[in-house]
N, C-alpha and C positions, 0 to 999 in steps of 0.2 A: 928272618923272624927276630933275631937279636937286635937288629937296627930299629925295627918297629917298637920293640920293648923299651929301648933306650929313649927313643923320641917321645913315647908316651910318658915316660918317667920325667923327662925335661918339662913337658907341658904341665904335668901334675904339680911339679915343683913351682913353676911360674904361677899357676893358679893359686897355690897356697900363699905365695908372697903377695899376690894381688888381693886375696881375701884378707890377709893381715893388714895391708895398707888401707883397704876399704873400711875396716873396723877400727882404724886409727890406733892400732897397737904400737907399742914402742919398737924401735929399730931392732933390738935384740930378738923380738918375736918374729920379725921378718927374716932375720938371719937363720933362726932355728926352723922356721916354717918350710924353707926350701928343701933341706935334706929329709925332713920328716915326711912331708907330702910326696916328695920324689920317691922315697923308699916305699911308701904305701902304693903309689902308682906303679912302681916297678914290680912289686909283688902281685898286684891285681892283674897287670898286663901279662905277666908270666903265667899266672894261673889260667887266665882266659885263653891265651895262645896255646899253652900246652894241652889243655883239654880239647881244644879244637883240633890240634894235631893228632892227638890220640884217637879221637873220633874218626878222623879221616883214615888213619892207618888201620883201624879195626874194620872199616868198610871195605878197604882195598885188599885186605889179607885173604888169601884163598881159604875156603872152608874145607876142613878135613872130614872125610866120611868115616863114621864109626864102624868098627869091625862087627859090632853086634847087629847093625842094621842090615847086613848082608845075609 
Protein backbone atom coordinates (compact mmCIF):
# COMPACT_ATOMS: atom_id res chain seq x y z
CA UNK A 1 0.00 0.00 0.00
CA UNK A 2 2.89 2.36 0.74
CA UNK A 3 4.40 1.70 -2.67
CA UNK A 4 1.15 2.52 -4.42
CA UNK A 5 0.88 5.76 -2.46
CA UNK A 6 4.40 6.82 -3.42
CA UNK A 7 3.87 5.95 -7.09
CA UNK A 8 0.65 7.99 -7.18
CA UNK A 9 2.51 10.89 -5.58
CA UNK A 10 5.23 10.73 -8.26
CA UNK A 11 2.66 10.76 -11.07
CA UNK A 12 0.78 13.66 -9.50
CA UNK A 13 4.01 15.64 -9.25
CA UNK A 14 4.82 14.90 -12.89
CA UNK A 15 1.31 15.96 -13.90
CA UNK A 16 1.77 19.24 -12.04
CA UNK A 17 5.02 19.94 -13.87
CA UNK A 18 3.37 19.05 -17.17
CA UNK A 19 0.52 21.44 -16.48
CA UNK A 20 2.97 24.21 -15.59
CA UNK A 21 4.83 23.61 -18.85
CA UNK A 22 1.63 23.58 -20.90
CA UNK A 23 0.60 26.90 -19.36
CA UNK A 24 4.02 28.38 -20.28
CA UNK A 25 4.76 29.30 -16.69
CA UNK A 26 8.32 30.24 -15.72
CA UNK A 27 10.84 27.60 -14.68
CA UNK A 28 10.48 28.33 -10.96
CA UNK A 29 6.76 27.50 -11.19
CA UNK A 30 7.64 24.06 -12.56
CA UNK A 31 10.16 23.54 -9.77
CA UNK A 32 7.54 24.47 -7.16
CA UNK A 33 4.75 22.52 -8.89
CA UNK A 34 6.38 19.12 -8.42
CA UNK A 35 6.53 19.02 -4.61
CA UNK A 36 3.22 20.83 -4.16
CA UNK A 37 1.19 18.57 -6.46
CA UNK A 38 3.14 15.54 -5.26
CA UNK A 39 2.17 16.31 -1.68
CA UNK A 40 -1.46 16.81 -2.66
CA UNK A 41 -1.41 13.49 -4.52
CA UNK A 42 0.25 11.79 -1.58
CA UNK A 43 -2.40 13.07 0.80
CA UNK A 44 -5.27 12.12 -1.51
CA UNK A 45 -3.88 8.63 -2.15
CA UNK A 46 -3.34 8.04 1.56
CA UNK A 47 -6.91 9.10 2.36
CA UNK A 48 -8.42 6.90 -0.35
CA UNK A 49 -6.29 3.86 0.45
CA UNK A 50 -6.76 4.13 4.20
CA UNK A 51 -10.53 4.49 3.92
CA UNK A 52 -10.65 1.44 1.65
CA UNK A 53 -8.52 -0.50 4.13
CA UNK A 54 -10.73 0.51 7.04
CA UNK A 55 -13.81 -0.54 5.11
CA UNK A 56 -12.26 -3.95 4.39
CA UNK A 57 -11.23 -4.44 8.03
CA UNK A 58 -14.70 -3.55 9.28
CA UNK A 59 -16.31 -6.07 6.92
CA UNK A 60 -13.97 -8.86 7.98
CA UNK A 61 -14.16 -8.19 11.75
CA UNK A 62 -16.26 -10.73 13.64
CA UNK A 63 -19.52 -9.39 14.98
CA UNK A 64 -20.07 -9.60 18.72
CA UNK A 65 -23.41 -10.63 20.12
CA UNK A 66 -24.80 -8.28 22.71
CA UNK A 67 -25.62 -9.76 26.10
CA UNK A 68 -28.98 -7.97 26.15
CA UNK A 69 -30.10 -9.80 23.02
CA UNK A 70 -29.96 -13.16 24.83
